[in-house]
TORNU-808751 format. One record per residue: residue in one letter; x, y, z of N, C-alpha, C in turn. Coordinates in steps of 0.02 Angstrom, whole numbers, plus 50000, padded with zeros to 5 digits. Each point is the difference from the previous one (the first is absolute). Layout:
residues N
AXYZXYZXYZ...
//
This chain:
residues 556
M520415463553335499874997850069500305005050050A500625002249985500335004750045499605006550003S499735002049943499605006149998499384999450042R499684994149996499404998750040500175000250075A500564997150020500215000250070500115007250023A500345003949959500135006950017499355003950009E499514998449956499355003350004499664998550066L500004993650019499674997950062500345003050061L500675000249999500365002850056499895007550006A499955003349943499855007250001499315001250029T499524995749981499325000650026500014998950076A500384995150022500044998650072500265006050039Q500525003249973500295005850034499515005950000E499665001049944499535005649996499404999150046T499724993950001499414998850042500195000150074L500614997850016500225000350069500075007350022A500295004249956500085007150017499325003350011A499494997549966499335002750007499634997150060G500314995350034499704997050060499584993949986A500014997549938499594994249983500434993750009Y500064997750061500454994550017499804993649964D499374998250001499784993749969500144999949925D499865005649967500145000349928500744999449986A500415003250042500724999649991500244992850010L499724996650050500214993150013499804995549942S499425001049972499784995949943500465000949941A500185006349985500445001349943500694997050012A500275000750060500664997350015500004992449997T499464996850025499954992749997499964997649929A499625003549959499934998249929500675000549964S500425004650020500645000949967500474994050010L499854995950050500414994050011499954995149943E499475000449962499914995549943500415002149940E500305005950004500405002549944500744998550013E500445003049961500704998250002500405003750055D499795005950019500415004150045499874998250073L500204993850018499844997550067500355004050055A500615002249989500375003550051499625006250023R499775004049952499665006250018499294998750024S499704994649979499344998150026500054998350075H500514996050017500104998350071500165006250041R500395004549970500175006150037499375004250013T499585000749950499395004050009499544996850051L499954993450000499594996650050500295001150070G500675000050005500315001550064499825006950024D500015004849954499805006950018499295000250027L499564996249967499304999950021499924996750068Y500314994350009499934996350063500325003750058S500485004449985500355003550055499555004850037I499395001149974499525004250035499824996850067D499874993550001499834996950064500124992450001R500204997049944500114992749999500754998849992Y500355000650057500725000349998500344993549979A499724994450022500304993649981499974999049924E499425001849970499944999449928500455004949963A500075006050029500455005049970500724997350000Q500204997050055500674997250004500104994749945R499524995549993500074994649950500065002949929E499565004849984500005002749932500635004049986W500235003950049500615003949989500614995649994E500024994650039500574995449994500034996849932L499414998149973499984997249932500225005249949A499765006250009500185005449954500755001350003F500295000050060500715001450008500424994949961R499844993750008500394994849966499965000749924K499405001149976499915000549927500345006249972L499935005750035500325006149976500764999450002R500254997150053500734999150006500264995449944D499634994549988500224995349948499965003049931E499545004749990499945003449935500545005349991G500355001650053500505005349997499705006950012A499365000250024499675006450015500195001950072W500655001650008500265000950068499695006050037R499865005249962499725006050032499314998550030E499584996649960499334998350025500044994850056A500474995349994500094995150053500205003450065A500435005049995500215003750060499415003650031Q499565002849959499405003450026499574995150040V499924994049974499604994950036500354998050065A500664999349997500384998150061499905005450055I499985006349980499895005450049499314999350032E499504998349959499334998950027499994994250049L500364994649983500034994250045500365001750065A500515004349995500365002150061499525003650047R499605004649972499525003850042499484995350029L499774995349960499484995350023500254995950060H500604997349994500274995850054500155004150063A500345005649990500235003950058499425003450036N499545003049962499495004150030499344996450013M499804995649956499364996650008500064993550039F500514996149985500084993550033500435000550064G500375005450008500445000550058500604995449995H500264999049938500584995649988500585004349975P500375003350044500535004649978500564996549961S500174993950019500544996549965499804998549928A499384997749990499774998749932499975006549960G499785005450033500005006449966500695002149978A500494999150044500695001849983500264995749942G499784993849998500214995649946499755002549932W499395002449997499735002649937500315006749982V500175004050050500375006149986500664998449966E500344995150025500654998049971499914997349930R499484996149988499884997449932499865005849951A499625005050023499875005849957500655003749986R500425000850051500635003749992500454996549950L500054993450003500434996249954499775000849928L499355000249989499745001049932500145007149976L499905004950042500105006949979500735001549985E500454996450033500715001049987500204998149928R499574996149967500134998149931499795005549951L499655005050026499725005249958500365006650009C499885004649954500245006850009499605003350057P500225005750025499615003450052499285000949977C499544998450044499295000449982499605002050062V499375001849990499585002650054499854994750052E500054993649982499864994650047500465000150061W500615002849991500445000750058499675004350054G499625004949980499645004250048499464996250036Y499634995949963499474996050032500304994850047L500604997649983500334995250045500175003350067E500195006349997500155003750062499395000250047L499405000149970499395000750039499604993550002A500354994449995499654993549997499584998750062Y500235002350057499634998850062499585006250018M499424998750030499585005550022500385004350051A499975006649991500385004550042499824999450073C499364999150015499784999750070500254993850036E500274995149962500244993850031500764999850010R500345005349981500734999950003500245003150066P500334996150043500205002650065500595004849998D500414999649946500585004349994499805006249960T499825005350035499765006049967500555003449959D500624999750023500555003049963500084996749932E499974993449999500074996349937499395001349955L499415000550029499415001549961500095006749964L500245005150036500095006549970500514999849943A500564996450012500524999549948499734996549938A499624994550010499714996349944499505004349961A499595003750036499505004249967500335005749961E500555002750027500365005349964500294997249935R500284993950003500274997049939499454998749949A499424997750025499444998749955499745006449969L499985005450038499765006449974500465002549944T500654999350009500475002049947499884996149936I499894993450006499874995849942499335001949968A499495001350041499345001849973500045006449959L500375005050025500065006349963500404999149936E500514995850001500394998749940499594996849945H499544995550020499614996349950499305002949990G499825005150037499345003049992499434995450019D500104995950053499494995250022499615003050057S499385002149986499595003550050499794995450057N499904993649986499814995350054500564999250050L500604998849974500584999250045500155006550036E499915005649967500125006550032499545001050060A499354998349991499525000950055500184995450058Q500164993749986500184995450053500645002250036A500495002349962500635002250031499895006250043L499595004649976499855006050041499644997950064A499514995549994499614998050059500434996150049D500414995449975500424996050045500535004350034S500315004549963500505004350031499675004850049G499395002249983499625004350046499854996550066L499794993749996499874996150060500634999350041A500564998649967500644999250037500185006450036L499935005749967500185006450030499545001650059V499364998749993499535001150056500194995650059T500154993749986500184995350053500645002250036Q500455003249964500615002750030499875006350041G499395002749994499845006250036500075006249957R500164999249937500075005749953499335000849964T499505002050038499314999749975499865005049944R500275006050004499865005049948500254997549932E500624997849999500294997649938499644993749976G499844995550047499684993749981499305001049973F499605004150034499325001049975499995004049935S500505004149987500045003449936500054994949943R500414994950011500074994849948499354995949994L499704998450056499384996249997499455004049966D499965006450014499505004349968500115000149924A500645000249979500155000049929499774993549967A500114994350033499794993649973499244999749993L499655002350051499274999649998499695005149953A500365005549988499765004849949500014996749931A500524996049987500044996549936499454994849995I499844996750055499464995050000499335003349986S499865005650034499365003349991499925002949930A500575001249966499985002549931499934994449949G499984993850023499914994349954500634998049963E500595001950027500634998549966500314993350020V499694996650048500304994150030499534994049994S500284994249988499594993949993499674998350066P499464996049998499644998250062500444996750052I500424995249980500414996550048500505004850033A500355004049959500485004850028499645005050045A499395002049980499615004750041499854997050068S499804993650001499824996750062500614999550047I500574998149972500604999350041500215006850028S499975005149959500195006850022499525002550054F499364998749991499515002450048500104996650068C500194993649999500134996550062500605003150036S500515002149962500575003350032499785006550032M499555003749967499755006250030499644998650065L499544995250000499624998750062500454997350055T500504996149982500484997650051500385005850030A500195004849959500355005950025499555004150046C499375000949979499525003650042499894996350066D499984993449997499924995850060500585001250048R500614999649975500595000650043500075007150028A499805005049960500085006950022499375002750034G499444996249997499385002350030499705005949963D500095000449934499765005749960499304998549974V499505001550041499304998549982499775004449943R500175006450002499765004649948500224997849931R500644998349991500244998149934499694993349978A499934995350047499694993649982499305001049975E499615004150033499305001149979499975003849934E500445004949992500005004049938500154995749939W500554996150005500194996049942499544994049990T499724997450053499524994549992499415002449959G499765006150015499445002749962500175001249927I500615002649988500205001649931500114993749959V500344995250031500214994049963499454994649998S499515000550045499494994750003499644999049934G499885005549965499674999449935500424996249950V500665000850004500454996449955500024992650018L500054998650065500104993150022499344996050002A499445003550010499374996450011499814995649942G500135002349940499784996149942500524995249973L500544998950037500534995749975499874992850019G499744996249952499874993050014500634996050009N500565002649976500634996250006500445002650057K499695003650046500395002050059500074993950046P500604997850017500064994150043499645001050066R499604995250019499605000850060500435000250063A500584996849996500455000450058500205007250012L500135003749947500165007150008499405003850026H499414998049978499395003250025499944999050075V500154993950022499994998550072500515004350036H500605000549972500525003950032499805007350006C499685002749948499775007050003499505000950057R499554995250008499515000550055500354999950068V500494995650006500354999450064500385006550016A500365002549950500395006150012499545005950016Y499455000649964499545005550013499674999050069G499854993850017499714998650066500475002050055S500664998949990500485002050051500045007550007V499945003649944500005007350002499405002450041L499424996949988499405001950037500084998550075Y500324994450015500134998050070500425005250035A500555002249967500445005050030499645006650011S499515001549956499655006450005499414999750048G499894994250032499474999550050499334997749973R499984998149936499374997749971499984992450006W499964997650061500084992950014499464995549970P499365001750004499504995549970500104998949925E500165005449963500134999249929500624995849988A500525001350038500634996349993499894992550014E499654998650054499874993050019499624996449945A499495003349973499594996949947500424998349939L500455004649980500424998749942500484994250012M500294999850059500494994750015499674993150004I499434999750033499654993650005499774997749932E499775004749959499794998249932500594997349960A500585003350007500594997749964500214993050021L499964998550064500194993350024499534994749975G499375001949988499514995049978499974998949925L500435003749962499984999449927500404993949978A499644995049978500334993749981500425000949936E499845005249960500365000649936500735002250009S500175002450059500695002050010500374994750041A500454996549967500394994950035500685002750020S500105006549996500655002950014500154999650075L500534996450016500214999350070500205006750030S500365004049960500245006450027499425004850015H499484999949958499445004450013499604997850061R499934993550009499654997650059500395001750063A500654999249997500425001650058499955007450018L499995004449949499955007150013499315001750030T499484996949972499325001350026499964997950072V500264994250015499974997450069500385004650048A500585002549978500395004550043499615006350017H499695003049949499615006150012499394998650045L499664994549985499404998350040500204998350072A500574996750009500234998550068500155006350038D500315004949968500125006550033499345003150023L499504999749956499355002850018499694996250059R500064993449999499724995950055500355001750066I500655001249998500365001850061499745006750027D499915004849955499755006550021499284999550026Q499644995049977499324998950024499994996050066G500604997950022500044996150061499884992649991R500014997649938499854992949985500664996349986I500394999150053500684997349993500004992849977A499564995950027499984992949981499854999249925E499545004049975499844999749929500605002049957A500365005350023500595002249963500524994449997A500114996650056500494994650002499814994349953L499364998349998499774994749955500095001949927L499875006349984500095002349931500734999449978L500455001850045500715000449983500344993249998A499734995050034500344993650008500264997049935P499614999949944500264996949939500525004349963F500105006250023500445004649963500555002950044E500194996550052500505002750046500695000749967D500104996649943500645000649966500045006049953R499455003549990499985005649953500235006450033L500365004049963500245006450025499435004550022T499454999949963499435004350016499684998350068S500134994050026499704998050064500405002250060C500615002549990500445001350058499705005150048G499745005549974499725005250043499424997650042P499464997549967499434997750040500164994150045L500444995549979500184994350041500365002450063A500455004849993500345002750059499505003450047R499505003349973499495003250042499604994750039V499854994449968499654994550035500424997650058H500654998849988500444997650053500045005050058L500025006549983500025005150053499374999950041R499424999549967499374999950037499944993850044R500334994749981499984993850039500564999650052G500385005550008500535000050050500594995749981Q500174999849935500564996049975500505004549964P500345004650037500445004849966500594996849964A500264994450026500574996749966499814997749930L499404997049994499774997949934499895006049954A499725005450029499885006049960500665002749974E500505000250042500665002649979500294995749943A499954993450006500274995649949499675001149933V499345000850000499635001249938500205006749969L500065005250042500185006649975500715000149972R500464996650034500694999849975500034996449932R499614994749993499984996549935499755004749945G499465003550014499725004649950500495005449980L500355002950049500485005349986500594997449959R500204993750012500544997149960499804999149927E499384998049989499774998549932499865006249959M499835005650033499855006249964500665003649983V500025002749940500585004049979499745006549970G500215005650030499805006549973499275001750009D499674996750046499285000950009499875004250063A500005006649991499955004550057499314999750033L499474999549960499335000450028499834993950042R500124994149974499834994050038500504998750056A500635001849990500504999350053499815004550059C499725005849985499785004650053499514996650047S499514996649973499504996750041500314994550043L500474996349971500314994550038500455002850056L500365005449985500425003050052499595002950057T499435002949983499565002750052499774994450047L499824994349971499804994350041500594997450042L500595000249971500594997550036500145004350061V499905006549995500065004450059499514997850054E499394998549979499494997650048500214993550033V500294995549961500244993650027500525001350055Y500505004149985500545001250048499735003450063L499545004649993499735003450058499604995150044S499654995349967499624995150039500454995550042R500644999449979500484995850036500455004150046G499905006650001500435004250041500695001049972A500094998549935500665000949968500055007149971F500095004850045499965007049980500565002149952D500594997450009500555001849955499864997649929D499754993849993499834997449934499425004049969A499525001850042499445004049975500235006849975R500455003150038500265006649980500394999549935A500424994849993500404999249939499554998949940T499464996150009499544998749945499615006349982A499805003950051499665006349987500465004949962D500634999950016500485004349965500074997749927E500014993549989500034997349932499385002249960L499434999750032499385002249967500025007449985A500275004050046500055007249989500455001649940A500554996249994500455001149943499654998249935L499614994750001499624998149940499495005449982A499655002650051499495005049988500295006549972A500615001550020500325006249976500124999949925G500034994049971500144999549928499394999149957V499405000650027499394999149960499585006350003D499525000449955499585006049996499264998350012I499884995550048499314998150013499865000550075G499445003250017499855001650069499914994050045V499714994549973499854994350042500644996850028V500545000049961500634997250024500295004450055R499975006549990500255004650051499584999650064A499354998949991499574999250059500184993750038E500134994549964500204993750033500655001050039A500485003649969500645001150034499905004250063A499575005049997499875004250058499664996150056V499544995549981499654995850049500514995450034A500434996849961500504995550029500455003850049A500225005949980500425004050045499625001850063G499375001949992499595001850058499904994350048R499914994049973499904994250044500634998650041V500585000649969500634998950037500085005350054L499865006249983500065005550048499514999150058A499394997949984499504999050053500214994250045A500284994749971500214994250039500585001650046T500405005049981500585001950041499865006450040A499355001750006499765005350045500215007049978D500175001049936500135006749975499345002749971R499555002050045499325001449980499925006149955P500335005650015499925005749954500224998549929A500574996449993500244998349933499524995049967A499724995450038499524995249972499395003649973I499745004750040499415003949978500165003749935A500585003049996500205003649940500034995449940S500264993950009500044995249945499314997949976F499554998750047499334997949980499625005749966E500115006250022499695005749967500285000749929D500654998749993500315000249933499694994749955A499894994150027499694994649961499305002049977K499615003150044499335002449982500045005049942A500495004450003500075005249948500144996949931H500374994450000500154996649935499394996649971L499494998950041499394996649976499415004949998A500145006249985499465005049997499494997949948G499375000950016499474998049955499714993350021D499584997249956499634993950017500254993949962E500615000249973500214994649956500174993650038R500215000450063500184994150039499675000550069P499354999550004499655001250064500184995250055F500074993649985500164995150052500695001350029Q500485001249956500685001350022500025006450043L499625005049979499975006150039499694998850069G499494995750002499704998250064500494996650047L500414995649973500504996650041500525004950028I500185004949959500475005150023499695004050056R499365001549995499655003750053500014996150066I499934993549996500034995950061500705000550032E500524999549958500685000750027500095006850032L499745005149967500075006850026499605000850065A499414996950003499595000350062500384997150059R500324994249989500384996950054500585004550022A500345002949951500585004250017499775006250039R499455003049979499755005950035499774998250071A499684994350008499784997850066500604999050046A500534996849972500604998850040500345006550020A499915005249959500305006650015499555004250044G499424997250021499565003650044499475004249966D499964999649933499505003949963499394995649986R499594998950051499424995749991499485002849952P499845006450002499525002749951500234998949927G500655001249989500274998949932499964992749981A500144995650048499984992849987499284997849983I499525002450039499304998249988499775002449931T500205006049982499815002949935500254995649943E500644998050003500284995849947499674993149999A499894997150059499694993350002499295000149974R499635005250015499325000549974499995000649924A500465004049974500055000749927500174993349967A500454996350032500184993449974499404995350003L499655000150056499424995650009499475001249947A499875006349984499515001749949500204996949933C500655000349984500254997149937499924992550000F500194996750055499964992750003499274997549996E499555003850030499294998149997499755000149928R500205005349963499785000549930500274994249958L500624998150013500334994949960499794992950018G499764999050061499874993350023500634996550025A500495004050023500634997450027499904998250073T499754994050013499784998250067500564999850051H500574997249982500554999450048500245007050020A500125004349950500235006850015499475003950037R499374998949981499455003450035499984998150074D500074993550014499984997850069500605002650039E500575000649966500605002750033499885007350018A499725003949954499875007050014499485000850056S499484995849998499495000350052500294998350069A500454995150002500314998150064500425005750027L500365003449956500405005750023499555005450030L499465001549965499555005350024499674998150065R499814993650007499704997850063500505000750057G500634998449985500525000650051500115007250022W499825004749957500075007150017499345003050024G499514995550014499365002450026499525002449947E500134998149937499565002149944499734993849966T499365000349979499724994349963500225000049928G500195005849974500235000449931499455000649950R499374999750021499455000849954499395002350038T499525002849966499375002050031499554993950002R499764998350059499584994150006499345001249964P499744994949963499365000849966499465002450049H499535003949974499515003350042499434995550022N499844994949961499444995750019500184992749991A499554995750025500144992850000500074997149930D499595002449954500034997349932500685001649968E500255006050013500655001849972500564995750030V499954998750065500504995850032499994993049971A499414997149996499944993149975500234999449928A499895005349960500184999849930500764999649989T500395002050050500734999849992500284993050010L499604995450027500264993450018499834994749947T500474995349990499864994349958499574995050040R499764994849965499594994950034500414996750056R500624998349986500424996750050500145004750059E500115006449986500135004750054499405001050045R499404999549970499395000450042499954994050046E500184994149973499994994050042500495000750057V500595002549985500525000950051499765005050053L499685005549979499775005050047499484997150048K499564995849974499514996750043500344996050054L500524996349980500354995750048500415004150049I500275005749978500345004650047499515002450053S499395001649977499495002650048499814994650051Q500124993549983499854994650047500604998650046G500535003949991500584999350044500504994749980L499954997449938500454994749978500705002849985T500504996050014500695001849983500134998549926N500585002149975500174998549931500034992449987A500294996450048500044992749992499304996849999E499565002650041499314997350001499635001849936I500115006149975499695002149937500254995549943A500654998650000500284995649948499684993150002Q499924997350061499694993450007499275000149977R499645005350017499295000449983499905000649924L500455003749967499925001349928500414995249956F500354995350032500414995149964500545003449957I500325004950030500565003449967500594999950047S500595002049974500605000150042499975005950048A500394999550054500035005450049500285006349969K500484999249953500295005849966499485003549957T499594996049965499475003049958499495003550044A499834997050056499535003250046500275006650025E500645000150017500325006250023499975005449946H500104997849938499985004749943499295003149994H499494995850004499315002449994499825004650058V500224998450059499865004250058500325006949991G500634999949978500355006349990499675004449947R499774996949946499675003849948499345002850024A499634996150038499355002450026500105005950047L500494999550045500145005550046500215006349961S500414999049949500245005749961499435003449963K499574996049969499455002949962499515003850045L499904997550060499525003150046500305005950036G500665000949995500325005650033500024999450075V500064993950026500024998950072500704997650019R500175000750064500684998450021500054993650041S499434997050018500034993950041499414995549984R500074993750022499464995249991499395002150040A500115003250058499445002250041499585005149962E500345004849968499645005049960499624996749943A500334995149968499694996549944499384996250024A500054996750059499434996250027499425004750016A500155005950029499475004850016499675002549936L500405001349949499715002349937499584994549968A500224993750006499624994449972499314999550032V499975001150066499354999750035499535005449973R500285006149989499585005449973499774998449930L500464997149961499824998349931499454994749998A500054995050044499514994650001499305002650015A499965005550035499345002750019499675003749942T500405002149950499725004249948500094997349929T500444995149993500124997449933500214992750005E500044996749943500184992950000500744999349984L500384997450048500714999049988500124993949956
//
């Protein structure tokens, strides 16, 4: 009977490795009729962990009890580690996860040194650990154990996790070297599917945080063949890979692709992972803010305001709504919870400078900008140094030191050479345009604002686009070449904007337009502003005159 159970379990593992999930499930279920119930329940837990988390929990808990009672402490500890990851990362239950870590530790203490101690170090997904210093220390200990025992799966995970920690600390060269080594082992077929999936997610998370589009695309192409046929790749990890890659695309200015990936990830019912949904929502909220859709961003973030990943976008929402005190509180919380996280702390500190400047707290803004500069000095990534230069430039501009402000913004531009962060570069150009205008260099200001406007138009960044257009109009420039004929003009407008333009031509005010279209006055104001911006006109009178001409030649 025991031999028959072993046969069935071996078949389950082989068919699962080949991607035949249903066959693997049938073999594992059949093994329950034999004597080796502990390992049958464990194998079923492994199968259900792909997307049926409640069933995986039940099967692993049964397996743990039976293995522990049999005295199979090493195997029981392995199952406890899986349960720790399930609770902490998939269910969002950190206390339960910690409980299973402790149960695994107590069992391993009964044994001689073994490789499971290394897996215990990496029980939690690296991308979910807020203490980057501790993540690095744990991954270093796991790597030492992996090399001692010759465990290629643990070695790949330890390399990937330590690489992510180093990148997050701003030590990108060293970190990506480790990640590249882990993925080289994966592409050579030396690593199991589960370990490959976890390692690949660490790579994409690192690329996300560092904005490394080239490496993300290169390794995605190389590893996709390995991962594509893995039927036992947990779908939650698949979701996370989509989200991380979508965020990389977002940072690189490929907004439509990024948006499609994020929305698809949110709609995948097979992933019940709270942490992955929270991360997806945070990235999508950032995109919505950049698109000028603040209300949508706030709605997305509402269920996840307690998550560390929400701090940045939530603070941005508060700032856009004129609530700097709330923004400061959110940013301070995020900075307290992060440990050793240079890349994400950089973004929060940059926002904090903006908060202080909005309140006229120049001394606090300067101190925070100095803190950011000190952080940037210790990292080897351009985007962090660019953020520090922007923060310094904003403080200098606010205190009327215009030449120094211009120099700081030019320095920020230099750190973002190339097309890797187009939206961020566009925002820097706007800051530089304002500084040049204040210094009396209107031609230089117009040149920078026009360059920014072209970028925002391509990206669909409506709020930033409207801001650039308003600056240019204030300097006597439309900021764009007006379409040459009526059809081209009409094609730039949405259906709602055409309705608004008709009502403008009838002399209606924003309040009257809102009443006529059954929308709020604020929404009407938004539509009017967008219509004026798209048409390249500076007043309602110009818009009304253009509407009359359009009505004579085309259908609005």
